[in-house]
C-alpha positions in Angstrom: -154.3 25.7 69.8 -153.1 28.5 67.6 -152.7 32.1 68.5 -154.1 33.3 65.2 -157.4 35.2 65.0 -160.6 33.4 64.3 -162.0 33.9 60.7 -165.1 36.0 60.3 -166.3 33.6 57.7 -167.9 30.6 59.5 -167.5 28.2 56.6 -164.8 25.6 57.1 -162.1 25.9 54.5 -161.4 22.2 54.7 -164.8 20.5 54.4 -167.3 23.4 53.9 -169.4 22.8 57.1 -170.5 25.6 59.3 -168.1 26.5 62.2 -169.9 28.1 65.2 -166.9 28.3 67.5 -163.2 27.8 66.9 -163.1 24.2 65.6 -165.1 22.6 62.8 -167.5 20.0 64.3 -167.1 17.8 61.2 -163.4 17.6 60.5 -161.9 19.3 63.5 -159.9 21.9 61.6 -159.3 25.2 63.4 -161.1 28.1 61.7 -158.4 30.7 61.9 -156.7 33.3 59.7 -153.5 31.5 58.4 -151.8 34.5 56.8 -150.1 36.6 59.5 -147.4 39.2 59.6 -143.8 38.3 60.4 -143.9 40.3 63.6 -147.0 38.4 64.7 -145.3 35.1 64.1 -142.1 36.2 65.9 -144.0 37.5 68.9 -145.9 34.3 69.4 -142.9 32.2 68.7 -141.1 33.7 71.8 -144.3 33.6 73.8 -144.5 29.9 73.3 -141.2 29.6 75.3 -141.6 32.3 77.9 -145.2 33.0 78.7 -147.5 30.3 77.2 -145.0 27.5 77.9 -144.0 28.4 81.4 -141.9 25.2 81.6 -139.2 26.7 79.4 -137.1 28.3 82.1 -137.1 25.3 84.4 -136.1 23.2 81.4 -133.3 25.6 80.7 -132.1 25.4 84.3 -131.9 21.6 84.2 -130.3 21.6 80.7 -127.5 23.9 81.8 -126.7 22.7 85.3 -128.0 19.1 85.4 -126.6 17.1 82.5 -128.9 14.3 81.2 -131.6 15.1 83.8 -134.0 16.1 81.1 -133.2 13.0 79.1 -133.8 10.7 82.1 -137.1 12.2 83.1 -138.3 12.3 79.5 -137.6 8.7 79.0 -139.3 7.9 82.3 -142.5 9.5 81.0 -142.3 12.7 83.0 -142.9 15.0 79.9 -145.6 17.5 80.8 -143.3 19.6 83.1 -140.5 20.2 80.6 -140.1 21.5 77.0 -140.0 18.6 74.5 -136.4 17.8 73.3 -137.0 18.7 69.6 -138.8 21.9 70.5 -135.9 22.9 72.9 -133.3 22.1 70.2 -135.1 24.1 67.5 -135.4 27.1 69.8 -131.7 27.1 70.9 -130.6 26.5 67.3 -132.7 29.5 66.2 -131.3 31.8 68.8 -127.7 30.6 68.3 -127.6 31.2 64.6 -129.7 34.4 64.8 -127.3 36.0 67.3 -124.3 34.8 65.2 -125.4 37.4 62.6 -126.8 40.1 64.9 -124.1 40.4 67.6 -121.7 43.2 66.6 -117.9 42.4 66.7 -116.3 45.1 68.8 -112.9 43.6 68.2 -113.0 43.8 64.4 -110.1 45.6 63.1 -108.2 45.5 66.4 -106.2 42.3 65.8 -102.6 43.0 66.6 -101.1 40.1 64.8 -100.7 40.2 61.1 -100.2 37.5 58.5 -97.3 38.5 56.3 -98.1 38.7 52.6 -95.9 36.7 50.4 -93.3 38.9 48.6 -92.5 36.4 46.0 -94.5 35.0 43.2 -96.6 32.0 44.2 -94.9 28.8 43.6 -96.2 26.9 40.5 -95.9 23.1 40.5 -93.6 21.6 38.0 -95.7 20.5 35.0 -93.8 17.2 34.9 -94.8 16.6 38.5 -98.5 17.6 38.2 -100.6 14.5 38.3 -104.1 16.0 38.8 -105.8 17.7 36.0 -106.8 21.3 36.4 -110.4 20.4 36.2 -110.1 17.8 39.0 -111.0 18.3 42.6 -107.4 18.5 43.7 -106.5 20.8 40.8 -109.4 23.2 41.7 -108.4 23.2 45.3 -104.8 23.9 44.5 -105.9 26.9 42.4 -107.9 28.3 45.3 -105.0 27.9 47.7 -102.6 29.6 45.4 -105.0 32.5 45.0 -104.8 33.2 48.7 -101.2 34.4 48.5 -102.2 37.7 47.0 -105.6 38.0 48.7 -106.7 40.3 51.5 -106.4 38.2 54.7 -109.2 40.0 56.5 -111.5 39.5 53.5 -110.7 35.8 53.4 -111.2 35.4 57.1 -114.7 37.0 57.0 -115.7 35.0 53.9 -114.6 31.7 55.6 -116.6 32.7 58.7 -119.7 33.5 56.6 -119.5 30.2 54.8 -119.1 28.2 58.0 -122.1 29.9 59.6 -124.2 29.1 56.5 -123.2 25.4 56.5 -123.2 24.8 60.2 -127.0 24.2 60.7 -127.0 21.6 57.9 -123.8 20.0 59.2 -125.3 19.6 62.7 -128.3 17.8 61.3 -125.8 15.4 59.7 -123.6 15.0 62.7 -126.3 14.5 65.3 -127.6 11.1 64.0 -123.9 9.9 63.8 -123.4 11.1 67.4 -126.4 9.1 68.6 -125.2 6.1 66.6 -121.8 6.1 68.3 -123.6 6.2 71.7 -125.7 3.2 70.6 -122.5 1.3 69.6 -120.8 1.7 72.9 -123.7 1.1 75.3 -126.1 -1.7 76.3 -128.4 -2.3 73.4 -130.9 -4.2 75.5 -131.3 -1.5 78.0 -131.2 1.5 75.6 -132.5 1.7 72.1 -131.4 4.2 69.5 -134.3 6.5 70.4 -132.9 7.0 73.9 -129.5 8.0 72.5 -131.3 10.4 70.1 -133.0 12.2 73.0 -129.7 12.5 74.9 -128.1 13.9 71.7 -130.9 16.5 71.3 -130.3 17.7 74.8 -126.6 17.6 74.6 -126.5 19.7 71.4 -129.0 22.1 72.8 -126.4 22.7 75.6 -123.6 23.0 73.0 -125.6 25.6 71.1 -126.2 27.7 74.2 -122.5 27.4 75.0 -121.7 28.5 71.4 -124.0 31.5 71.9 -122.2 32.5 75.1 -118.8 32.2 73.4 -120.0 34.3 70.4 -121.3 37.1 72.7 -118.2 37.1 74.9 -115.7 37.0 72.0 -117.6 39.8 70.1 -119.2 42.2 72.6 -116.3 42.3 75.2 -113.6 44.8 73.9 -110.7 42.4 74.4 -108.4 44.7 72.4 -108.3 47.0 75.5 -106.6 44.3 77.5 -105.1 41.6 75.3 -104.7 40.4 71.7 -108.3 39.4 70.7 -106.8 36.4 68.9 -105.4 35.2 72.3 -108.6 35.9 74.1 -110.6 34.0 71.4 -108.3 31.0 71.8 -108.7 31.0 75.6 -112.5 31.2 75.3 -112.5 28.4 72.8 -110.4 26.2 75.2 -112.9 26.9 78.0 -115.8 26.0 75.7 -114.2 22.7 74.8 -113.4 21.9 78.4 -117.0 22.7 79.5 -118.3 20.5 76.7 -116.2 17.6 77.7 -117.1 17.9 81.4 -120.8 18.2 80.5 -120.5 15.1 78.3 -118.7 13.2 81.0 -121.3 14.0 83.7 -124.2 13.5 81.2 -123.0 10.0 80.2 -122.5 9.1 83.8 -126.1 10.2 84.7 -127.7 8.8 81.6 -126.1 5.3 81.5 -125.3 4.8 85.2 -122.1 2.8 84.8 -121.4 -0.2 86.9 -117.7 0.4 87.3 -115.5 3.5 87.2 -112.7 2.0 85.0 -115.3 0.6 82.6 -117.0 4.0 82.4 -113.8 6.0 81.9 -112.8 3.6 79.1 -116.1 3.9 77.4 -116.1 7.7 77.8 -112.7 7.9 76.2 -113.7 5.6 73.3 -116.9 7.6 72.7 -115.0 10.9 72.9 -112.2 9.8 70.5 -114.6 8.4 67.9 -116.9 11.5 68.1 -113.8 13.7 67.9 -112.6 12.0 64.7 -116.1 12.4 63.2 -116.1 16.0 64.2 -112.7 16.6 62.6 -113.9 15.0 59.4 -116.9 17.3 59.5 -114.7 20.4 60.1 -112.5 19.3 57.2 -115.5 18.9 54.9 -116.8 22.3 56.0 -113.4 23.9 55.3 -113.3 22.4 51.8 -116.8 23.6 51.2 -115.8 27.1 52.4 -112.7 27.2 50.2 -114.6 26.4 47.1 -117.1 29.2 47.8 -114.5 31.9 48.4 -114.1 34.8 46.0 -110.5 36.0 46.0 
């Protein structure tokens, strides 16, 4: 049932019948005001996860500290107690990418390392050695790279970050089905259908987005420049994030698929991790190329 206010007009907008209460007795449409302010929508969006849906916090606890538990109980039919996988992923995705733009970077301008600007003119390829035409993909990419030699490093870095943040949500939607497909390849197809792997993927990426949010807050809000080079602190935080993700995936796969033997499970885990890592690197490469072509230097 919607949070929106009931219309004063008792004529159903869908079928024209008279609506005495909230729902039309003929077609079942809810007789409510559909046009609401943004603040109204935002308020009830969060209420759905905190007040109205009181299962959110227990779902969050199991998501963070009990890998694959939500997936197992969901596939076993115990769904009323927890937030649905798609709903949970949409919420974590919304919060992650919202905070990515809202959290202030207290370490901006305090990076102690500097990238030396080239003092010489950028090298130009020998015309006799140039194979790609200037209008080709390689030619355009080469022009972009050459332009960086005289560009403001800080400006380039922020533009790259902005392009990555814009492309990341779409990229995740592309990567998630591939992630589930790899799980389907390496596990028992009689015991688990693709749908099962898809639910596990939604929960896993919900955790990854929460971890990404924590990383974003820690790397931006904590004034690392008081203690250490922010670049070093960022690398350490990134390493911790990667290790936490791998541990979570290891435990999650073990709980989800209940392996018969340790050696067999470790081999399967390594295979899954390597293939997923290769796909992820390809995605990062594609994102980098996309970001490069959208830079203004």
